[in-house]
N, C-alpha and C positions, 0 to 999 in steps of 0.2 A: 723177756715174754713173762712171766711168775712174777717177776717183782713190778711189773705194772700193772698187772690184776691187785696183787699187795695193794698197790700204793691207792688204787682207785676204791677198793674195799674199805682202807681207813679212813678214806675221803668220807665217803657215803657216810660209813658210822657217823665222822663227828661231824656232818652237815645234820644228820637224822638227830642227832642228841641237841644239838645248837638251836635248833629248831622245834624242838619238843620241849627241851627241857628248861627254859627259858624261867617261868613264871609257874610259882605253886597253883596247881588245881584243887577243885572240893574235891573230896576222896572219891565219889562216883566217877567222876570225870577224869580223875587221875589212874583211875588203873585199866582205863577203855587205853588212854593215850600209852599209858607205858606196856601194858598186855599189845596195844598196835605196834609200838614200835621194837617190841623184842619180835613179832610176828615176819617184821619188817627185813627184820636182820636174821631172820631162820636162828634164831636163839630161844625161841619159846619152850621147848621140848627141854633144851636143856637146863633153862630156868627154873623149869618144873621139875626135872629130874633133883638138880641139887638144890633147890631152897624148899619146894616144898609147901607153897605159900601163896598169896597171892602176890601180884608185883609192887615192890615198892622202890622209892627213890635208890636209897643206897645201893642196894644187891642187884639191880640193874644194870646201875652205872660200874660196877665192880664186874660186872659178868662181859659188859658192853665195851670196857678199857682196858680193865688192868689185866683179867684173868690170861693166864699163860696158856691154859688147858682150851680155851673155847678159840675155834678158826675162827670164830667171826667177830674177837675183841680185837681193839684196838693193837693193843700188845703182842697178840700174837701175830697180828700181819705184817709187827714194823719187828719180829725180830730179826738179827740176823740169820 
């Protein structure tokens, strides 16, 4: 049961990243897009605590893809 939830969460995060981060946007649009992405993945609070800065591409990607301490990251969801 848990493995199915983890797979669904990882797939959802991949889909959100793929559909929202394909093209570079103007800075005002980029900020809104990245913040909305963090909200959708329930990671906005974690991002603010860890980075204490406005959302930008590399930290958001790290948090959502590779961060082993973020329960919403793909790495966390696919660990054994």
